C-alpha positions, -999 to +999 in steps of 0.1 A: +206-276-218+204-304-242+208-300-280+171-307-286+161-281-261+182-255-278+169-266-312+133-262-300+141-228-285+157-215-318+127-229-338+102-210-316+123-178-318+123-181-356+086-188-357+079-157-336+099-136-360+081-151-391+047-145-376+054-108-376+059-107-414+034-084-431+026-110-458+020-137-432-003-113-414-021-104-446-026-141-456-037-150-421-063-123-421-075-133-456-079-170-444-097-159-413-121-137-434-129-167-456-137-187-425-160-160-412-177-157-446-185-194-445-200-190-410-173-209-392-168-202-355-135-187-342-119-221-335-134-240-365-114-246-397-117-269-427-096-300-426-066-299-448-075-304-485-112-299-479-115-261-479-128-242-509-102-237-537-096-201-528-089-210-492-066-238-502-046-214-524-043-189-495-032-217-472-006-229-498+007-193-501+009-190-463+027-223-459+052-215-487+059-180-473+062-193-437+087-220-447+108-196-468+108-170-440+120-196-414+147-208-437+159-173-444+159-164-407+178-195-398+204-189-425+207-153-415+216-164-379+240-191-391+217-220-385+223-236-419+219-272-405+184-264-392+175-246-424+187-276-445+167-300-422+135-281-424+138-280-462+149-316-468+133-335-439+105-314-423+093-344-403+127-348-387+128-311-380+093-313-364+104-343-344+134-327-330+114-296-320+088-319-302+116-337-284+131-304-273+097-291-262+091-322-241+125-318-224+118-281-217+084-290-203+100-317-181+126-292-169+099-267-161+078-292-142+108-302-121+116-266-114+079-259-105+077-288-081+111-281-066+126-315-076+159-318-093 
């Protein structure tokens, strides 16, 4: 496996752990409830920065909590470089995750078609 693939795998592992946090779950449910109150369909959402103020506050709390959880999980598992990157250059972090996901998808497609 290439470094970007490993990076993406770790990032997904960390996100799965973070999604199970009780506060993340509570905030997600609160945001969903606000959407339902506004009459939004299941897959509808306000564009970033255009939601009512209370929803924007919930989103900001969710974003902050999710970031801090991922950093803490990464540091707990000795992935200080990844933790530093997500804090200091989130675009570079996201880019490396996307590159890794692409490589994983390509590897899977080759495996599924039987090519090497």
